[in-house]
Steps between C-alpha positions, in 0.01 A plus 500: 500500500399506136312804377205328319275198520457281201156463345474141632592625852243776486231251390584262786504776759176649372342157495595442864378837618180473298429138573123429480477326833767654730617811319426870542146619461394751236472792735840417653659495154342835413632657825850356462534610136404854604725496804802399285434764234425249219253530217191289568390309192152461652280224638606204287608159633713547811825345373473681170431831677808460718719382211400791274564751781836345571606478136396855426690631802814307418491591128446872573752539784755235395523375855296281734489734799124543501441129448710418803309769690169340400622164633618652827173681557292194399691273742505718808377266777293778657281498186375154600407561865133428428568198278839359614430166331553671161858611557709174504330330203548811288860547625581138414362526145669837447832369626485214252472759221760731648751216541572515132582870531727447799265659751291394800234657727590435861254424780529865596396608151845622386654425160846336509742362245550116482674258261309477172303181425550434129232243411180354625658160478780611726249622763295183470806277512622662818162438660477136386855415608451655843170324550640168394798523729282605792255214440793262515593649836147451624417867518177606670197555267460861628854575370468334160225744400766775483704322231332693216662660200392858587664454844829341401563701182713733719763256629270327749497783753130572478399135540693479828361833628143400422549158664621666817194716501287186486640398838378823659165454337470147652589630845244774476235256380571269798503777763276773370783748545560777252867570571798428281870428532665479844183630670295216357760239608521646849128492554437163329797286594633648823339549836393256776325321340543617142197526275658243261696215650702259287533238778341424842732745680525252785876512548780754481625331182157542333475862619848559360389353165206738504730801561735379227212471250380848591850636438519310168173653376596843629835483322336385174261794515780743585712386204228504233238750619677786677823578304338455164254775578790747525772373269504476119435150366831514310681445828307176570609253227325165515641194335303183431695312771428772755134489408483123541656515844289785621175363372587166664544694826159667448355152440637386838335802663162422336514137607568588859216751496267245347581255784474763771226551759360792692542450879216610729566849638391618833 
């Protein structure tokens, strides 16, 4: 890991954290600067305040330890319990900036090393190529929304992970459940009858298809939700071809959920 951020990287990171719409609030910035032992330049514009605090710390100490600490504290999920809708938009914007420094904030709020994105054009090109290929395959509209530069700048992994999360969100919206992962699949797609049925369930063959679909969704969740919460991202490389195939699979799942029905339950 390199010892210092470049000026451009600091500006991008401060811009993401201090974004006018989704970034940290003034009081939060003040608290985080104090927590990390930085010099507070005072109540100026948010991004400038963060940038000046970061630059001063890095210049004085000749390392970026306190800057990384600020990011870790700022992105602790528990900080957003009262406003959970703030976390993912800010994490997405921050990860776009961090991609050029070879870093990423995980869903759990941890900082990890990733391959460096070298240009905006590269990040945008990856997004456009992936979207074009998926449109040719007839990908579901709910999947295409994840083909954005800030998501695919890091070798496509994040686009796939976010698309998988959209499946869980659709199942929760249909059923009113609040579970996730295997528990959500078990409650929504299993049972007699299940809450969500992908066919009439009138024959053993159809009931077998339902069980197979439940196992498919459960396996998809298990691969992209559970292990990635515990393992470093560096161990989960994602090529463009892998992303195409996996997002096509997620498209299939979305289409089956869209065509599903909710059987009457006694």
